[in-house]
VOFI-261989 format. One record per atom (N, C-alpha, C, O, CB): residue in three letters; z, x, y. Coordinates in pm, whole numbers, padded with zeros to 5 digits, always signed. Glycine has a CB too. Example, Ala and Ser with C-alpha at 12.3 -4.5 7.8 and 13.67 -1.06 7.14 Angstrom:
<bamars>
ALA+00780+01319-00569
ALA+00780+01230-00450
ALA+00780+01320-00330
ALA+00846+01424-00332
ALA+00905+01131-00447
SER+00708+01285-00225
SER+00714+01367-00106
SER+00787+01290+00003
SER+00804+01341+00114
SER+00572+01408-00060
</bamars>
This chain:
<bamars>
MET+01628+01152+04985
MET+01729+01130+05086
MET+01660+01098+05219
MET+01563+01164+05257
MET+01821+01253+05100
ASN+01710+00998+05287
ASN+01650+00963+05416
ASN+01722+01039+05529
ASN+01822+01106+05504
ASN+01658+00810+05441
GLY+01671+01030+05649
GLY+01724+01106+05760
GLY+01808+01026+05856
GLY+01805+01051+05977
GLY+01614+01169+05833
HIS+01883+00929+05806
HIS+01959+00841+05893
HIS+02097+00896+05930
HIS+02160+00846+06024
HIS+01975+00707+05827
HIS+02145+00998+05858
HIS+02278+01052+05884
HIS+02270+01198+05926
HIS+02208+01280+05859
HIS+02367+01037+05759
ARG+02334+01228+06038
ARG+02330+01362+06097
ARG+02392+01465+06002
ARG+02347+01580+05999
ARG+02405+01363+06232
ARG+02493+01426+05925
ARG+02563+01519+05836
ARG+02471+01575+05727
ARG+02500+01680+05670
ARG+02682+01449+05772
ASP+02361+01506+05697
ASP+02270+01550+05591
ASP+02167+01653+05638
ASP+02093+01707+05557
ASP+02197+01430+05534
ILE+02163+01680+05768
ILE+02059+01765+05826
ILE+02122+01885+05894
ILE+02214+01869+05975
ILE+01971+01685+05926
GLN+02073+02004+05863
GLN+02118+02126+05929
GLN+01996+02204+05976
GLN+01888+02189+05920
GLN+02207+02213+05835
PRO+02014+02288+06080
PRO+01904+02378+06117
PRO+01863+02461+05995
PRO+01948+02513+05923
PRO+01946+02471+06236
GLY+01734+02473+05974
GLY+01682+02543+05857
GLY+01644+02450+05743
GLY+01582+02494+05646
GLY+01784+02640+05809
SER+01680+02322+05754
SER+01645+02224+05650
SER+01495+02194+05653
SER+01435+02184+05761
SER+01726+02094+05667
ALA+01436+02179+05536
ALA+01296+02136+05525
ALA+01296+01983+05531
ALA+01366+01918+05454
ALA+01228+02189+05393
VAL+01216+01927+05622
VAL+01215+01782+05643
VAL+01073+01732+05666
VAL+00980+01809+05690
VAL+01304+01744+05761
LYS+01058+01601+05658
LYS+00937+01533+05701
LYS+00978+01439+05813
LYS+01071+01360+05799
LYS+00866+01455+05583
ILE+00906+01449+05926
ILE+00938+01367+06043
ILE+00819+01281+06080
ILE+00705+01309+06040
ILE+00980+01454+06162
VAL+00846+01175+06156
VAL+00739+01096+06216
VAL+00742+01127+06366
VAL+00844+01109+06432
VAL+00756+00941+06187
LEU+00629+01172+06417
LEU+00616+01202+06559
LEU+00603+01072+06638
LEU+00563+00970+06582
LEU+00495+01295+06585
LYS+00635+01076+06767
LYS+00628+00956+06852
LYS+00490+00890+06844
LYS+00480+00769+06829
LYS+00661+00993+06998
GLN+00384+00971+06854
GLN+00248+00915+06853
GLN+00206+00863+06715
GLN+00107+00792+06703
GLN+00149+01020+06900
ASP+00281+00898+06611
ASP+00249+00855+06475
ASP+00337+00740+06426
ASP+00328+00701+06309
ASP+00261+00971+06379
GLN+00423+00685+06513
GLN+00516+00581+06468
GLN+00444+00457+06417
GLN+00490+00393+06322
GLN+00609+00542+06581
ARG+00332+00421+06478
ARG+00258+00302+06433
ARG+00196+00322+06294
ARG+00197+00231+06212
ARG+00148+00266+06534
THR+00144+00442+06268
THR+00078+00468+06140
THR+00177+00513+06033
THR+00152+00493+05914
THR-00029+00572+06158
GLY+00289+00572+06075
GLY+00387+00622+05979
GLY+00350+00757+05920
GLY+00409+00799+05821
GLY+00404+00523+05868
LYS+00252+00826+05979
LYS+00210+00958+05930
LYS+00325+01057+05943
LYS+00388+01067+06048
LYS+00085+01009+06009
LEU+00352+01129+05834
LEU+00463+01223+05832
LEU+00414+01366+05855
LEU+00305+01403+05814
LEU+00538+01215+05699
THR+00498+01445+05922
THR+00471+01584+05952
THR+00583+01667+05889
THR+00701+01638+05911
THR+00460+01609+06106
SER+00547+01770+05813
SER+00646+01855+05747
SER+00683+01972+05836
SER+00602+02019+05916
SER+00594+01906+05612
GLY+00807+02019+05822
GLY+00849+02135+05897
GLY+00993+02172+05869
GLY+01059+02112+05784
GLY+00831+02111+06043
ILE+01041+02273+05941
ILE+01177+02324+05929
ILE+01252+02290+06058
ILE+01200+02312+06167
ILE+01177+02479+05901
VAL+01374+02238+06044
VAL+01454+02197+06159
VAL+01500+02319+06238
VAL+01555+02414+06182
VAL+01576+02114+06114
LYS+01476+02316+06369
LYS+01528+02418+06460
LYS+01653+02365+06530
LYS+01757+02431+06531
LYS+01421+02462+06564
ASP+01642+02245+06591
ASP+01753+02184+06665
ASP+01767+02038+06626
ASP+01668+01971+06596
ASP+01731+02198+06817
ILE+01891+01990+06626
ILE+01919+01848+06607
ILE+01942+01788+06745
ILE+02030+01833+06818
ILE+02044+01824+06512
LEU+01862+01689+06781
LEU+01866+01633+06917
LEU+01950+01506+06929
LEU+01992+01471+07039
LEU+01728+01604+06963
THR+01976+01437+06819
THR+02058+01316+06821
THR+02205+01356+06812
THR+02243+01432+06723
THR+02020+01219+06706
ASN+02287+01305+06905
ASN+02429+01339+06906
ASN+02514+01246+06819
ASN+02619+01287+06770
ASN+02481+01335+07048
SER+02470+01123+06800
SER+02550+01028+06723
SER+02546+01063+06574
SER+02452+01128+06529
SER+02500+00884+06746
PRO+02648+01021+06496
PRO+02652+01057+06353
PRO+02543+00991+06269
PRO+02512+01040+06160
PRO+02785+01020+06296
SER+02483+00881+06318
SER+02375+00815+06244
SER+02282+00744+06341
SER+02319+00716+06456
SER+02431+00716+06139
HIS+02161+00715+06293
HIS+02064+00641+06374
HIS+01976+00562+06279
HIS+01928+00617+06180
HIS+01979+00737+06466
PRO+01953+00432+06306
PRO+01877+00348+06212
PRO+01732+00390+06192
PRO+01673+00359+06088
PRO+01880+00206+06259
HIS+01672+00460+06290
HIS+01532+00502+06277
HIS+01518+00647+06236
HIS+01406+00698+06225
HIS+01460+00479+06406
GLY+01629+00715+06213
GLY+01626+00856+06174
GLY+01679+00945+06286
GLY+01668+00912+06404
GLY+01484+00898+06136
ILE+01736+01057+06246
ILE+01791+01154+06341
ILE+01675+01228+06407
ILE+01582+01272+06339
ILE+01888+01253+06269
LYS+01680+01242+06539
LYS+01574+01312+06611
LYS+01599+01462+06606
LYS+01709+01509+06635
LYS+01566+01263+06758
VAL+01495+01537+06569
VAL+01505+01683+06557
VAL+01385+01751+06622
VAL+01281+01690+06644
VAL+01515+01724+06409
ARG+01403+01879+06653
ARG+01292+01965+06696
ARG+01266+02063+06583
ARG+01358+02127+06532
ARG+01325+02042+06833
LEU+01140+02073+06543
LEU+01101+02166+06438
LEU+01081+02306+06496
LEU+01075+02323+06618
LEU+00972+02118+06368
THR+01071+02406+06408
THR+01052+02544+06453
THR+00923+02563+06530
THR+00914+02655+06611
THR+01054+02638+06335
ASP+00823+02476+06508
ASP+00696+02487+06582
ASP+00698+02408+06713
ASP+00598+02403+06784
ASP+00580+02439+06496
GLY+00814+02346+06747
GLY+00830+02278+06875
GLY+00805+02128+06872
GLY+00831+02060+06971
GLY+00739+02338+06972
GLN+00755+02074+06761
GLN+00731+01930+06752
GLN+00864+01855+06741
GLN+00959+01904+06679
GLN+00639+01896+06631
VAL+00870+01736+06801
VAL+00991+01655+06802
VAL+00961+01521+06737
VAL+00859+01458+06765
VAL+01044+01636+06946
GLY+01050+01479+06650
GLY+01033+01349+06586
GLY+01159+01309+06512
GLY+01259+01380+06513
GLY+00915+01351+06491
ARG+01152+01193+06446
ARG+01266+01142+06372
ARG+01249+01169+06221
ARG+01142+01149+06164
ARG+01282+00991+06397
VAL+01357+01215+06160
VAL+01355+01253+06018
VAL+01340+01130+05931
VAL+01415+01033+05944
VAL+01482+01331+05980
LYS+01243+01135+05841
LYS+01221+01028+05744
LYS+01256+01073+05603
LYS+01298+00991+05521
LYS+01076+00979+05749
GLU+01239+01202+05572
GLU+01270+01257+05440
GLU+01330+01395+05456
GLU+01292+01471+05545
GLU+01144+01262+05350
ILE+01426+01426+05368
ILE+01490+01557+05369
ILE+01458+01626+05238
ILE+01458+01563+05132
ILE+01644+01546+05392
GLY+01431+01757+05245
GLY+01407+01834+05124
GLY+01270+01809+05065
GLY+01257+01742+04963
GLY+01511+01804+05022
ILE+01168+01863+05128
ILE+01030+01841+05084
ILE+00990+01937+04974
ILE+00877+01931+04926
ILE+00934+01855+05201
</bamars>
């Protein structure tokens, strides 16, 4: 499942995100969602979230 729809992501979900500095390489970072930062119901590049460790990025995969 990709991270383009807000309805698919809840706090506590295990996800893989791409950090801002990793967008060119596409390197993914795993973590648990703390906050959902995107307000719209969908986003073409992925919903922006904050992980429990404080990192912020766009969701590329849900359920790792």
